[in-house]
py3Dmol code that shows the C-alpha trace and the ligand (Angstrom):
import py3Dmol

protein = """\
ATOM      1  CA  MET A   1       0.000   0.000   0.000  1.00  0.00           C
ATOM      2  CA  LEU A   2       1.513   3.314  -1.079  1.00  0.00           C
ATOM      3  CA  THR A   3       1.423   5.945   1.648  1.00  0.00           C
ATOM      4  CA  VAL A   4       0.792   9.520   0.557  1.00  0.00           C
ATOM      5  CA  ALA A   5       1.145  12.947   2.146  1.00  0.00           C
ATOM      6  CA  VAL A   6      -0.871  15.715   0.492  1.00  0.00           C
ATOM      7  CA  LEU A   7       0.116  19.379   0.779  1.00  0.00           C
ATOM      8  CA  ILE A   8      -2.440  22.111   0.148  1.00  0.00           C
ATOM      9  CA  SER A   9      -3.006  25.858   0.447  1.00  0.00           C
ATOM     10  CA  GLY A  10      -6.631  26.290  -0.554  1.00  0.00           C
ATOM     11  CA  THR A  11     -10.045  24.704  -0.641  1.00  0.00           C
ATOM     12  CA  GLY A  12      -8.657  21.235  -1.187  1.00  0.00           C
ATOM     13  CA  SER A  13     -11.172  20.021  -3.750  1.00  0.00           C
ATOM     14  CA  ASN A  14      -8.477  17.917  -5.413  1.00  0.00           C
ATOM     15  CA  LEU A  15      -7.467  16.593  -2.002  1.00  0.00           C
ATOM     16  CA  ARG A  16     -11.089  15.696  -1.363  1.00  0.00           C
ATOM     17  CA  ALA A  17     -11.255  13.730  -4.602  1.00  0.00           C
ATOM     18  CA  LEU A  18      -8.096  11.844  -3.674  1.00  0.00           C
ATOM     19  CA  LEU A  19      -9.495  11.101  -0.215  1.00  0.00           C
ATOM     20  CA  ASP A  20     -12.693   9.786  -1.794  1.00  0.00           C
ATOM     21  CA  ALA A  21     -10.697   7.587  -4.176  1.00  0.00           C
ATOM     22  CA  ALA A  22      -8.467   6.268  -1.397  1.00  0.00           C
ATOM     23  CA  ASP A  23     -11.531   5.436   0.662  1.00  0.00           C
ATOM     24  CA  ASP A  24     -12.169   2.564  -1.738  1.00  0.00           C
ATOM     25  CA  PRO A  25     -10.377  -0.493  -0.311  1.00  0.00           C
ATOM     26  CA  ALA A  26      -9.462  -1.467  -3.864  1.00  0.00           C
ATOM     27  CA  TYR A  27      -7.466   1.751  -4.362  1.00  0.00           C
ATOM     28  CA  PRO A  28      -3.786   0.939  -3.794  1.00  0.00           C
ATOM     29  CA  ALA A  29      -2.796   4.128  -1.921  1.00  0.00           C
ATOM     30  CA  ARG A  30      -3.657   5.637   1.447  1.00  0.00           C
ATOM     31  CA  ILE A  31      -3.399   9.265   2.491  1.00  0.00           C
ATOM     32  CA  VAL A  32      -1.598   9.274   5.819  1.00  0.00           C
ATOM     33  CA  VAL A  33      -1.326  13.004   6.465  1.00  0.00           C
ATOM     34  CA  VAL A  34      -2.353  16.375   5.023  1.00  0.00           C
ATOM     35  CA  GLY A  35      -0.148  19.435   5.428  1.00  0.00           C
ATOM     36  CA  ALA A  36      -0.739  23.106   4.682  1.00  0.00           C
ATOM     37  CA  ASP A  37       1.251  26.332   4.580  1.00  0.00           C
ATOM     38  CA  ARG A  38      -1.623  28.268   6.157  1.00  0.00           C
ATOM     39  CA  ASP A  39      -4.921  27.694   7.891  1.00  0.00           C
ATOM     40  CA  ALA A  40      -6.343  26.296   4.646  1.00  0.00           C
ATOM     41  CA  ASP A  41     -10.047  25.555   4.261  1.00  0.00           C
ATOM     42  CA  GLY A  42      -9.169  22.202   2.735  1.00  0.00           C
ATOM     43  CA  LEU A  43      -7.856  20.885   6.061  1.00  0.00           C
ATOM     44  CA  GLU A  44     -11.479  20.218   6.957  1.00  0.00           C
ATOM     45  CA  HIS A  45     -11.493  17.359   4.437  1.00  0.00           C
ATOM     46  CA  ALA A  46      -8.676  15.653   6.327  1.00  0.00           C
ATOM     47  CA  GLU A  47     -10.646  16.066   9.522  1.00  0.00           C
ATOM     48  CA  ALA A  48     -13.783  14.649   7.907  1.00  0.00           C
ATOM     49  CA  PHE A  49     -11.838  11.529   6.951  1.00  0.00           C
ATOM     50  CA  GLY A  50     -10.090  11.253  10.316  1.00  0.00           C
ATOM     51  CA  ILE A  51      -6.712  11.877   8.697  1.00  0.00           C
ATOM     52  CA  PRO A  52      -4.056  13.728  10.706  1.00  0.00           C
ATOM     53  CA  SER A  53      -2.995  17.125   9.489  1.00  0.00           C
ATOM     54  CA  PHE A  54      -0.388  19.743  10.232  1.00  0.00           C
ATOM     55  CA  THR A  55       0.151  23.376   9.345  1.00  0.00           C
ATOM     56  CA  VAL A  56       3.524  25.017   8.848  1.00  0.00           C
ATOM     57  CA  PRO A  57       2.538  28.682   8.405  1.00  0.00           C
ATOM     58  CA  TYR A  58       4.785  30.210   5.785  1.00  0.00           C
ATOM     59  CA  ALA A  59       4.427  33.651   7.319  1.00  0.00           C
ATOM     60  CA  ALA A  60       5.846  32.461  10.640  1.00  0.00           C
ATOM     61  CA  TYR A  61       9.299  31.658   9.252  1.00  0.00           C
ATOM     62  CA  PRO A  62      12.107  34.074   8.364  1.00  0.00           C
ATOM     63  CA  SER A  63      12.844  32.422   5.010  1.00  0.00           C
ATOM     64  CA  ARG A  64      11.578  29.864   2.534  1.00  0.00           C
ATOM     65  CA  GLU A  65      14.456  27.624   3.613  1.00  0.00           C
ATOM     66  CA  ALA A  66      13.472  27.807   7.292  1.00  0.00           C
ATOM     67  CA  TRP A  67       9.853  27.092   6.413  1.00  0.00           C
ATOM     68  CA  GLY A  68      10.929  24.199   4.209  1.00  0.00           C
ATOM     69  CA  ALA A  69      13.073  22.699   6.965  1.00  0.00           C
ATOM     70  CA  GLU A  70      10.077  22.523   9.284  1.00  0.00           C
ATOM     71  CA  LEU A  71       7.850  21.164   6.524  1.00  0.00           C
ATOM     72  CA  ASP A  72      10.467  18.504   5.850  1.00  0.00           C
ATOM     73  CA  ALA A  73      10.630  17.624   9.549  1.00  0.00           C
ATOM     74  CA  GLN A  74       6.845  17.216   9.683  1.00  0.00           C
ATOM     75  CA  LEU A  75       6.857  15.024   6.585  1.00  0.00           C
ATOM     76  CA  ARG A  76       9.603  12.825   8.025  1.00  0.00           C
ATOM     77  CA  VAL A  77       7.354  11.999  10.977  1.00  0.00           C
ATOM     78  CA  TRP A  78       5.064  10.244   8.504  1.00  0.00           C
ATOM     79  CA  ASN A  79       7.724   9.151   6.029  1.00  0.00           C
ATOM     80  CA  PRO A  80       5.280   8.884   3.115  1.00  0.00           C
ATOM     81  CA  ASP A  81       6.170   6.983  -0.027  1.00  0.00           C
ATOM     82  CA  LEU A  82       4.812   9.870  -2.090  1.00  0.00           C
ATOM     83  CA  ILE A  83       4.142  13.586  -1.542  1.00  0.00           C
ATOM     84  CA  VAL A  84       1.373  15.189  -3.592  1.00  0.00           C
ATOM     85  CA  LEU A  85       1.316  18.958  -3.997  1.00  0.00           C
ATOM     86  CA  SER A  86      -2.370  19.571  -4.527  1.00  0.00           C
ATOM     87  CA  GLY A  87      -2.695  23.321  -4.762  1.00  0.00           C
ATOM     88  CA  LEU A  88       0.240  24.146  -2.478  1.00  0.00           C
ATOM     89  CA  MET A  89       0.882  27.732  -3.541  1.00  0.00           C
ATOM     90  CA  ARG A  90       4.529  27.775  -2.444  1.00  0.00           C
ATOM     91  CA  LEU A  91       7.722  26.752  -4.132  1.00  0.00           C
ATOM     92  CA  LEU A  92       9.487  24.107  -2.105  1.00  0.00           C
ATOM     93  CA  PRO A  93      13.087  25.031  -1.333  1.00  0.00           C
ATOM     94  CA  PRO A  94      15.661  22.906  -3.210  1.00  0.00           C
ATOM     95  CA  ALA A  95      16.734  21.116  -0.014  1.00  0.00           C
ATOM     96  CA  VAL A  96      13.226  19.706   0.402  1.00  0.00           C
ATOM     97  CA  VAL A  97      12.912  18.788  -3.268  1.00  0.00           C
ATOM     98  CA  HIS A  98      16.272  16.994  -3.186  1.00  0.00           C
ATOM     99  CA  ALA A  99      15.457  15.196   0.056  1.00  0.00           C
ATOM    100  CA  TRP A 100      12.358  13.579  -1.437  1.00  0.00           C
ATOM    101  CA  ALA A 101      12.954  13.547  -5.198  1.00  0.00           C
ATOM    102  CA  PRO A 102      11.584  11.955  -7.295  1.00  0.00           C
ATOM    103  CA  ARG A 103       8.740  11.241  -4.887  1.00  0.00           C
ATOM    104  CA  ILE A 104       7.015  14.643  -5.044  1.00  0.00           C
ATOM    105  CA  VAL A 105       4.347  15.209  -7.676  1.00  0.00           C
ATOM    106  CA  ASN A 106       2.396  18.351  -8.432  1.00  0.00           C
ATOM    107  CA  THR A 107      -0.917  18.947 -10.131  1.00  0.00           C
ATOM    108  CA  HIS A 108      -1.077  22.043 -12.326  1.00  0.00           C
ATOM    109  CA  PRO A 109      -4.044  23.695 -14.072  1.00  0.00           C
ATOM    110  CA  ALA A 110      -2.473  24.083 -17.524  1.00  0.00           C
ATOM    111  CA  TYR A 111      -1.056  21.984 -20.333  1.00  0.00           C
ATOM    112  CA  LEU A 112       2.620  22.317 -19.421  1.00  0.00           C
ATOM    113  CA  PRO A 113       5.045  23.590 -20.521  1.00  0.00           C
ATOM    114  CA  ASP A 114       2.450  26.250 -21.398  1.00  0.00           C
ATOM    115  CA  PHE A 115       1.470  28.569 -18.548  1.00  0.00           C
ATOM    116  CA  PRO A 116       3.641  27.508 -15.605  1.00  0.00           C
ATOM    117  CA  GLY A 117       3.448  29.401 -12.326  1.00  0.00           C
ATOM    118  CA  ALA A 118       0.861  30.510  -9.831  1.00  0.00           C
ATOM    119  CA  HIS A 119      -1.565  32.149 -12.286  1.00  0.00           C
ATOM    120  CA  ALA A 120      -1.865  29.484 -14.953  1.00  0.00           C
ATOM    121  CA  VAL A 121      -5.593  29.898 -15.565  1.00  0.00           C
ATOM    122  CA  ARG A 122      -5.432  33.697 -15.678  1.00  0.00           C
ATOM    123  CA  ASP A 123      -2.397  33.547 -17.961  1.00  0.00           C
ATOM    124  CA  ALA A 124      -4.140  31.206 -20.414  1.00  0.00           C
ATOM    125  CA  LEU A 125      -7.098  33.595 -20.636  1.00  0.00           C
ATOM    126  CA  ALA A 126      -4.840  36.627 -20.993  1.00  0.00           C
ATOM    127  CA  ALA A 127      -2.965  34.927 -23.815  1.00  0.00           C
ATOM    128  CA  GLY A 128      -6.246  34.317 -25.661  1.00  0.00           C
ATOM    129  CA  ALA A 129      -5.559  30.574 -25.730  1.00  0.00           C
ATOM    130  CA  GLN A 130      -8.348  28.459 -27.195  1.00  0.00           C
ATOM    131  CA  GLN A 131      -7.347  25.524 -25.086  1.00  0.00           C
ATOM    132  CA  THR A 132      -5.386  24.958 -21.953  1.00  0.00           C
ATOM    133  CA  GLY A 133      -5.354  21.848 -19.799  1.00  0.00           C
ATOM    134  CA  ALA A 134      -4.203  20.006 -16.737  1.00  0.00           C
ATOM    135  CA  SER A 135      -0.886  18.324 -15.977  1.00  0.00           C
ATOM    136  CA  VAL A 136       0.616  16.159 -13.275  1.00  0.00           C
ATOM    137  CA  ILE A 137       4.383  16.429 -13.033  1.00  0.00           C
ATOM    138  CA  VAL A 138       7.339  15.343 -10.942  1.00  0.00           C
ATOM    139  CA  VAL A 139       8.575  18.295  -8.900  1.00  0.00           C
ATOM    140  CA  ASP A 140      12.083  19.489  -9.641  1.00  0.00           C
ATOM    141  CA  ASP A 141      13.964  22.685  -8.770  1.00  0.00           C
ATOM    142  CA  GLY A 142      12.143  24.779 -11.341  1.00  0.00           C
ATOM    143  CA  VAL A 143       8.677  26.280 -11.529  1.00  0.00           C
ATOM    144  CA  ASP A 144       6.402  23.568 -12.941  1.00  0.00           C
ATOM    145  CA  SER A 145       9.290  22.350 -15.061  1.00  0.00           C
ATOM    146  CA  GLY A 146       9.601  18.704 -13.981  1.00  0.00           C
ATOM    147  CA  PRO A 147       8.870  15.608 -16.068  1.00  0.00           C
ATOM    148  CA  ILE A 148       5.251  15.367 -17.165  1.00  0.00           C
ATOM    149  CA  LEU A 149       3.488  12.223 -15.953  1.00  0.00           C
ATOM    150  CA  ALA A 150      -0.001  12.887 -17.340  1.00  0.00           C
ATOM    151  CA  GLN A 151      -1.777  15.712 -19.059  1.00  0.00           C
ATOM    152  CA  GLU A 152      -4.963  16.458 -20.923  1.00  0.00           C
ATOM    153  CA  ARG A 153      -6.328  19.362 -22.933  1.00  0.00           C
ATOM    154  CA  VAL A 154      -9.282  21.441 -21.724  1.00  0.00           C
ATOM    155  CA  PRO A 155     -11.068  23.901 -24.040  1.00  0.00           C
ATOM    156  CA  VAL A 156     -11.365  27.601 -23.247  1.00  0.00           C
ATOM    157  CA  LEU A 157     -14.955  28.581 -24.053  1.00  0.00           C
ATOM    158  CA  PRO A 158     -16.297  31.978 -25.125  1.00  0.00           C
ATOM    159  CA  GLY A 159     -17.234  34.023 -22.073  1.00  0.00           C
ATOM    160  CA  ASP A 160     -14.962  32.082 -19.728  1.00  0.00           C
ATOM    161  CA  ASP A 161     -13.575  33.906 -16.732  1.00  0.00           C
ATOM    162  CA  GLU A 162     -10.889  32.608 -14.411  1.00  0.00           C
ATOM    163  CA  HIS A 163     -13.411  30.874 -12.185  1.00  0.00           C
ATOM    164  CA  THR A 164     -15.403  29.096 -14.891  1.00  0.00           C
ATOM    165  CA  LEU A 165     -12.280  27.957 -16.689  1.00  0.00           C
ATOM    166  CA  HIS A 166     -10.613  26.753 -13.491  1.00  0.00           C
ATOM    167  CA  GLU A 167     -13.757  24.836 -12.525  1.00  0.00           C
ATOM    168  CA  ARG A 168     -13.652  23.102 -15.936  1.00  0.00           C
ATOM    169  CA  ILE A 169      -9.985  22.207 -15.441  1.00  0.00           C
ATOM    170  CA  LYS A 170     -10.203  20.919 -11.876  1.00  0.00           C
ATOM    171  CA  PRO A 171     -12.205  17.743 -12.586  1.00  0.00           C
ATOM    172  CA  VAL A 172      -9.583  16.833 -15.183  1.00  0.00           C
ATOM    173  CA  GLU A 173      -6.797  17.494 -12.676  1.00  0.00           C
ATOM    174  CA  ARG A 174      -8.559  15.252 -10.171  1.00  0.00           C
ATOM    175  CA  ARG A 175      -8.938  12.405 -12.619  1.00  0.00           C
ATOM    176  CA  LEU A 176      -5.294  12.640 -13.730  1.00  0.00           C
ATOM    177  CA  LEU A 177      -4.021  12.901 -10.154  1.00  0.00           C
ATOM    178  CA  ILE A 178      -6.026   9.919  -8.920  1.00  0.00           C
ATOM    179  CA  ASP A 179      -4.777   7.893 -11.854  1.00  0.00           C
ATOM    180  CA  VAL A 180      -1.122   8.924 -11.417  1.00  0.00           C
ATOM    181  CA  VAL A 181      -1.165   8.025  -7.717  1.00  0.00           C
ATOM    182  CA  ARG A 182      -2.783   4.696  -8.573  1.00  0.00           C
ATOM    183  CA  ARG A 183      -0.161   3.945 -11.218  1.00  0.00           C
ATOM    184  CA  VAL A 184       2.703   4.876  -8.873  1.00  0.00           C
ATOM    185  CA  ALA A 185       1.178   2.600  -6.242  1.00  0.00           C
ATOM    186  CA  THR A 186       0.893  -0.372  -8.574  1.00  0.00           C
ATOM    187  CA  GLY A 187       4.393   0.161  -9.944  1.00  0.00           C
ATOM    188  CA  GLU A 188       2.989   0.833 -13.412  1.00  0.00           C
ATOM    189  CA  LEU A 189       4.549   4.278 -13.214  1.00  0.00           C
ATOM    190  CA  ASP A 190       8.159   4.521 -12.037  1.00  0.00           C
ATOM    191  CA  LEU A 191       8.915   8.056 -10.896  1.00  0.00           C
ATOM    192  CA  ALA A 192      12.647   7.470 -10.857  1.00  0.00           C
ATOM    193  CA  ALA A 193      12.578   6.286 -14.463  1.00  0.00           C
ATOM    194  CA  ALA A 194      10.284   9.160 -15.436  1.00  0.00           C
ATOM    195  CA  SER A 195      12.745  11.601 -13.865  1.00  0.00           C
ATOM    196  CA  ALA A 196      15.963  10.127 -15.207  1.00  0.00           C
ATOM    197  CA  PRO A 197      17.698  12.022 -17.999  1.00  0.00           C
ATOM    198  CA  ALA A 198      17.254  10.255 -21.338  1.00  0.00           C
ATOM    199  CA  GLY A 199      19.670   7.363 -21.781  1.00  0.00           C
ATOM    200  CA  THR A 200      20.446   6.860 -18.095  1.00  0.00           C
ATOM    201  CA  THR A 201      19.285   4.268 -15.614  1.00  0.00           C
ATOM    202  CA  PRO A 202      17.872   5.580 -12.351  1.00  0.00           C
ATOM    203  CA  ASP A 203      19.549   4.227  -9.236  1.00  0.00           C
ATOM    204  CA  VAL A 204      16.874   5.387  -6.791  1.00  0.00           C
ATOM    205  CA  PRO A 205      13.913   3.059  -7.149  1.00  0.00           C
ATOM    206  CA  VAL A 206      10.563   4.318  -5.993  1.00  0.00           C
ATOM    207  CA  ARG A 207       8.996   1.955  -3.513  1.00  0.00           C
ATOM    208  CA  PRO A 208       5.753   0.950  -5.169  1.00  0.00           C
ATOM    209  CA  ALA A 209       4.188  -0.896  -2.274  1.00  0.00           C
ATOM    210  CA  ALA A 210       6.298  -0.274   0.796  1.00  0.00           C
ATOM    211  CA  SER A 211       4.822  -0.975   4.179  1.00  0.00           C
ATOM    212  CA  THR A 212       5.472   1.855   6.559  1.00  0.00           C
ATOM    213  CA  THR A 213       4.842   2.195  10.238  1.00  0.00           C
ATOM    214  CA  HIS A 214       3.300   5.456  11.294  1.00  0.00           C
ATOM    215  CA  PRO A 215       2.931   7.075  14.640  1.00  0.00           C
TER     216      PRO A 215
END
"""
ligand_1 = """\
14
LIG
C -5.682 23.407 -8.490
O -6.093 23.840 -9.760
C -4.199 23.289 -8.401
O -3.612 22.793 -9.535
C -3.850 24.711 -8.154
O -4.783 25.243 -7.299
C -5.957 24.464 -7.428
C -6.228 23.863 -6.092
O -7.581 23.740 -5.891
N -2.662 25.255 -8.427
P -8.141 22.978 -4.628
O -7.507 23.610 -3.395
O -7.787 21.525 -4.758
O -9.623 23.203 -4.667
"""
view = py3Dmol.view(width=600, height=400)
view.addModel(protein, "pdb")
view.setStyle({"model": 0}, {"cartoon": {"style": "trace"}})
view.addModel(ligand_1, "xyz")
view.setStyle({"model": 1}, {"stick": {}})
view.zoomTo()
view.show()
């Protein structure tokens, strides 16, 4: 059974979908903890499912690195096989990325590499794009620049605003995310192989079905 930590900043609708999926005994992953960088509304979903949560308030730390060190310490308590960034609106410091790579994935509301960054939906509208999309990627040191694990196009419709377009994208994100986590859990998707530069063999296997003891 793959153990998963989910990090959020917002309403956590993607988290909720993952919790619903993982509630099915046939789903091969379990969410063991939910973390947030603020008092996020989405933490209520963890509570509803009886899943532990923690908050590491970004504003309470003197630097991104200091915040990241505490986030890392909290994650190590649970030692998840996989970390899912599901609307975490912060860049992880490199030390955290390197500590967990390639076991951090991120869901993004655009068809990467188009429209990376925090305002992907707004940027797609501003660019007059006729389609955008959703992507799930492995997190690397860049901004939404890691290897793409899954993605799908979503049309931009006449009259769309940021809200309507984002609400059309989110169900696609959810479906892709649930499927990526499932494929990592079954070993169908090897994050180390997906992250390895072309022509090399990864030497850090991702544990597809590790058993982990949690506090
Ligand atoms: C998602 O579109 C995610 O990709 C992003 O913010 C949104 C999070 O929504 N960057 P929610 O908190 O899961 O409702």
